[in-house]
Phi, psi and omega in degrees: 000111177281154171293158181264116178256125175236095186063236179268009178262137182228112177265126182297327181243125184279054178235125176254127175276123184294148176283129184228120179238167002275128169074008181280319175242100178244209185293330182297306181290314184300317181292324179296319178294316181298324179292340178266007175098354176270193176250119179268135187239126174269132175276128180274356184292116177045043185291344179270020187296342178266354178289142185298334182255022184302316184286334184258340184218059192301313184299312180294324178295322179291318178296316178297315181296322179296314180297320180298315184291323177295316180297316179298315179298319180292326176296321181281333182224079185297331185244000180281169178264123184243135179239163171230133176264117180236113182290135179298330185284353180288154188295322184247049184304309186297319181295323180290319177299315181297322178296318180295320179295317179301328180274000175074030179296147186286326189211137172247125179252130184226128173222199181057047181141175181263110182280065189295329184259006185301317179303322180292327184286338179253006183305134179084000181249175176261010180282128178269162185226144183219119174279152171259128180233165179236009180197164176295323179300315180295321178298318180293320180298311182291324180292317178296317182296313180295322181293314183288316186276326188236358186053048187220126174269146175304140177283337180198146172238129176256119179257119187250123179275177187284357179268002180290161174270165178078201180293140184242151180267034180234151180288160179298325181297317180294315184296326182268358183284338183084350179256070187278142177296142179271136184301328179294321177292324181293321177301312180297321181296315180294317180301318180291323184292332183257001186301317183296325179290320177298316181295316181298319184265358182052050180213131177276137175258114179293147180240134175247130178269139183217153174106100174082012179278128186232315188257154177303320181297327178290323177296316178302315181296318180295322177293325181289330184266003173132351174284149178261345182196173173231155173240129178234138177248296188306321183296335180275350179294316182275052174237156180299327186277346179302140187280354181283161177297151181301327179294328177294315180295320181293331177297324176296312185295324183277348184290150174244168182306316183288349180277350187250129182200181181275139176234156177267116181285151177301343181265006174095348180268140175290150178221167179246128187208172172283129182276074185267189182302321181298312181297319179296323182289312183286345175286342182256327181214149184285133177280137181290125180256114183258343181222129176254130181266001181050044187277315182238131189304318184283351186287137178241108184297341181285336185237347184297147180290330179196164177273116183292326177299309181298319182294320179288323178294319179300315184291317185289340178263007171116345180273071190287338179283341182241022181224170180269126181240098175289144181201148175288158184303328183258017180297337180293345177286342180289126185235003181198162174268130181233193174251161177300317180301312181296321182294315181293323176299318177296318183290338183252008187294333181263009183248149174248125183278125179276000000 
């Protein structure tokens, strides 16, 4: 197992903790992962939900909240590698990226859209950038665009398969077909798709595999076939350091295979979540939306089935029966709460560090 090098950043352990919002992965979880040699990721999605003016001044509250969490994480992990996940689809994407750069975050990870202007937004800084893709074609598109428009190769590419939790980069038809792409094939596909750009620029682009990864042996296999790292989200939820309410963590532990399925997000993208009372209720009738947070660009409060911001905040603060709980397809395998240190030791037990 090689260390993960992203430009001048070097992670001792090639494990990235996935960004999970709202409020699931904040400074507590991210700093704990960074202190263990991995990359800890703060989710930027509605990160200001605890700010007193969140409902009346959402954008500013989110920028303030993001800066606070980055500073807290850096205080707890002065030498670790810290990332922020900022979805392209959020309404104030550019402002949030600039705030993260101002705070000196090591890495910005962006999915849920094409981060076409991201290289320009980090120009002149030491912040590295990584798009999330779901296919070799998408990896080639973003690499070509960044190269042509900004003369910039991705510092890292995260390829996320269909077993991941949260919003997914696959159509509803593919997800329900039963013929799901295998993350191992996706890693090979992405590696081949970017090879010509690596050769032309004489620079290797590291790839991180994500989505449904659970066991140490799976990590070893992915590293052997061409991945440079892995990204895991769900496994880090059931840790003491995770920033979510204990009831949120227990919902993971209590879930069974049949409790996890695809849901239609208000923003039009399919997602993977626990099929709880809330999901069953909103699948039958529209929830009354009285406040719009302008969080995701495609959402229309006049027609949406429910407010995704409110649903995510309810669940992360403990009201799990009335909130949205995103989870990876294999999250039902989690059976106890552990610590970040113990989890990373478990995930790396079959690997030898070079």
